[in-house]
C-alpha positions in Angstrom: -20.7 144.2 63.2 -22.1 145.1 66.7 -24.7 147.4 65.0 -25.7 144.6 62.6 -26.1 142.3 65.6 -28.2 144.9 67.5 -30.5 145.1 64.4 -30.7 141.3 64.3 -31.8 141.3 68.0 -34.6 143.8 67.3 -35.6 141.8 64.2 -35.8 138.6 66.3 -38.2 140.3 68.7 -40.4 141.4 65.8 -40.6 137.9 64.3 -42.3 136.4 67.3 -45.1 139.0 67.3 -48.4 137.6 66.0 -49.9 140.5 64.1 -51.8 140.9 60.7 -48.6 140.2 58.8 -48.0 136.9 60.6 -51.4 135.5 59.8 -51.3 136.8 56.2 -48.0 135.1 55.5 -49.1 131.8 57.1 -52.4 131.8 55.3 -50.9 132.5 51.9 -48.1 130.0 52.4 -50.5 127.2 53.4 -53.0 127.9 50.6 -50.9 129.0 47.7 -47.3 127.8 48.4 -43.9 129.2 49.0 -43.6 131.4 45.9 -46.9 133.1 46.5 -46.1 133.7 50.2 -42.8 135.3 49.2 -44.5 137.6 46.7 -46.7 138.8 49.7 -43.4 139.1 51.6 -41.8 141.3 49.0 -44.7 143.7 49.3 -44.3 143.8 53.1 -40.5 144.2 52.9 -40.7 147.0 50.4 -43.2 148.8 52.5 -41.0 148.5 55.5 -38.0 149.8 53.6 -39.9 152.8 52.2 -41.2 153.7 55.7 -37.7 153.4 57.2 -36.3 155.7 54.5 -39.2 158.2 54.9 -38.8 158.3 58.7 -35.1 158.6 58.5 -35.0 161.4 56.1 -38.1 163.2 57.4 -38.5 162.4 61.1 -39.5 165.9 62.0 -42.2 166.0 59.4 -43.5 162.5 60.3 -43.7 163.4 63.9 -45.6 166.5 63.0 -48.0 164.5 61.0 -48.5 161.9 63.7 -49.3 164.7 66.1 -52.2 165.8 63.9 -55.6 164.4 65.0 -56.8 164.5 61.4 -53.9 162.4 60.1 -54.2 159.9 62.9 -57.9 159.6 62.2 -57.5 159.1 58.5 -54.7 156.6 58.8 -56.5 154.7 61.6 -59.8 154.5 59.9 -58.4 153.6 56.5 -56.1 151.0 58.0 -58.9 149.4 60.1 -61.2 149.3 57.1 -58.6 147.7 54.8 -57.8 145.0 57.5 -61.6 144.4 57.8 -62.0 144.0 54.0 -59.1 141.5 53.8 -60.3 139.7 56.9 -63.9 139.3 55.7 -62.7 138.2 52.3 -60.4 135.6 53.9 -63.2 134.4 56.2 -66.1 134.3 53.7 -64.4 133.1 50.5 -63.3 129.5 50.6 -59.9 128.4 49.3 -60.2 127.8 45.5 -57.9 124.7 45.5 -59.3 123.0 48.5 -61.1 120.2 46.7 -58.6 119.5 43.9 -57.6 115.8 43.4 -54.0 116.5 44.4 -54.9 118.4 47.6 -51.4 118.4 49.2 -49.9 120.2 46.2 -50.3 123.9 46.7 -51.7 125.8 43.7 -51.4 129.6 43.2 -54.9 131.0 42.6 -54.2 134.7 43.0 -52.2 136.9 40.6 -48.7 138.0 41.7 -49.8 141.6 41.6 -52.7 141.1 43.9 -50.5 139.1 46.3 -47.9 141.8 46.3 -50.5 144.5 46.9 -52.0 142.5 49.7 -48.7 142.4 51.6 -47.8 146.1 50.8 -51.2 147.5 51.8 -51.6 145.4 55.0 -48.2 146.6 56.2 -48.4 150.2 54.9 -51.9 151.1 56.2 -51.3 149.8 59.7 -50.4 152.9 61.8 -48.7 150.7 64.3 -46.0 150.0 61.7 -45.3 153.7 61.3 -45.4 154.3 65.1 -42.9 151.5 65.6 -40.4 152.8 63.0 -40.7 156.4 64.3 -40.2 155.1 67.9 -37.2 153.0 66.9 -35.7 155.8 64.9 -36.1 158.2 67.9 -34.9 155.9 70.7 -32.1 154.1 68.9 -30.8 156.1 65.9 -31.2 159.6 67.2 -30.5 158.9 70.9 -27.3 157.1 70.0 -26.4 159.7 67.4 -25.9 157.2 64.7 -24.3 158.5 61.5 -25.7 157.4 58.1 -23.3 154.4 57.8 -24.0 153.2 61.3 -27.8 153.5 60.8 -27.5 151.6 57.6 -25.7 148.7 59.4 -28.4 148.6 62.1 -31.3 148.6 59.7 -29.5 146.1 57.4 -29.4 143.7 60.3 -33.0 144.4 61.3 -34.6 144.3 57.9 -32.4 141.3 56.9 -33.7 139.4 59.9 -37.3 140.3 59.0 -36.8 139.0 55.5 -35.2 135.7 56.7 -37.8 135.0 59.4 -40.7 135.8 57.1 -39.2 133.4 54.6 -39.0 130.7 57.2 -42.6 131.4 58.3 -43.8 130.9 54.7 -41.7 127.7 54.2 -43.1 126.3 57.5 -46.6 127.2 56.3 -46.1 125.2 53.1 -44.9 122.2 55.1 -48.0 122.4 57.3 -50.1 121.9 54.1 -49.0 118.2 54.0 -50.6 117.6 57.4 -53.9 119.2 56.6 -57.2 117.8 55.2 -59.6 120.1 53.2 -61.7 120.9 56.3 -58.5 121.9 58.2 -57.6 124.3 55.4 -61.0 125.8 55.6 -60.8 126.3 59.3 -57.2 127.7 59.0 -58.5 130.3 56.6 -61.4 131.2 58.8 -59.0 131.6 61.8 -56.7 133.9 59.7 -59.8 135.9 58.6 -61.1 136.3 62.1 -57.6 137.5 63.2 -57.5 140.1 60.5 -61.1 141.3 61.3 -60.1 141.4 65.0 -57.0 143.6 64.3 -59.1 145.8 62.0 -61.8 146.3 64.7 -59.3 147.0 67.4 -57.7 149.6 65.2 -61.0 151.3 64.3 -62.1 151.3 68.0 -58.8 152.7 69.2 -58.8 155.3 66.5 -62.4 156.5 67.3 -61.7 156.5 71.1 -58.5 158.4 70.7 -60.1 161.0 68.4 
C-alpha cells in the first residue's frame, strides 16, 4: 500500500500543473459536457499508459532515442505544430452551441473519435510527457530497484490519481457552464486557444534553440 500511496502523491503533484492537457479538459468540459470531456480523458489516459509500458519495457532504447538530435527535433517540431493547430482552431472557431436557446445545457458538437484523438495526440506528441515518464522511471523505479509487481502498484496509484483528478476537472468545468453567459464561453475558448498556441510556440522555440 505504501507504493500505491507514493504513486498517489506524484499524481497529486501532476494534477495541479497547468499544461495543455489541463486547458483541453476544461475547454471540452465547459463547451461539450462531462461525457465529451471524459472521452478526451480516455485518449489522454491510454496515451499515458502506453508511454509508461513503452518506457518500462524499453528504457534503454527510449534513452538512446532521446539522446538523438534528429529524434528530439522531429518530436519537438511535430508536437509544437500539433499544439499550434489545435490552439488556433480553438481560438478562431467559435463554439457551435453558444447561441442555442437552452444555453446552459451542454451539447456535444464533436464526434467521439475526434475528441478521443484530440486527447491522445495532445498528450502523445508532447515531448515533455515522454521526458517526464523516462525521468520518473529512472529516478523512482530503477533507483529503488522496484520489481514488476512493485512498479505496478506505484503506477496504479499514479495513473489512478490522474484519472480521478481529470474526471473532477471535467465535472467542475461542466458546473462552471451554469455560471457563464455566451460571451464568457467565447472568451473562455479564446483563453484556452491562446494557452495551447503558447505551449506550441514555446515547444517549437525550445526545440529549435536546443537543436
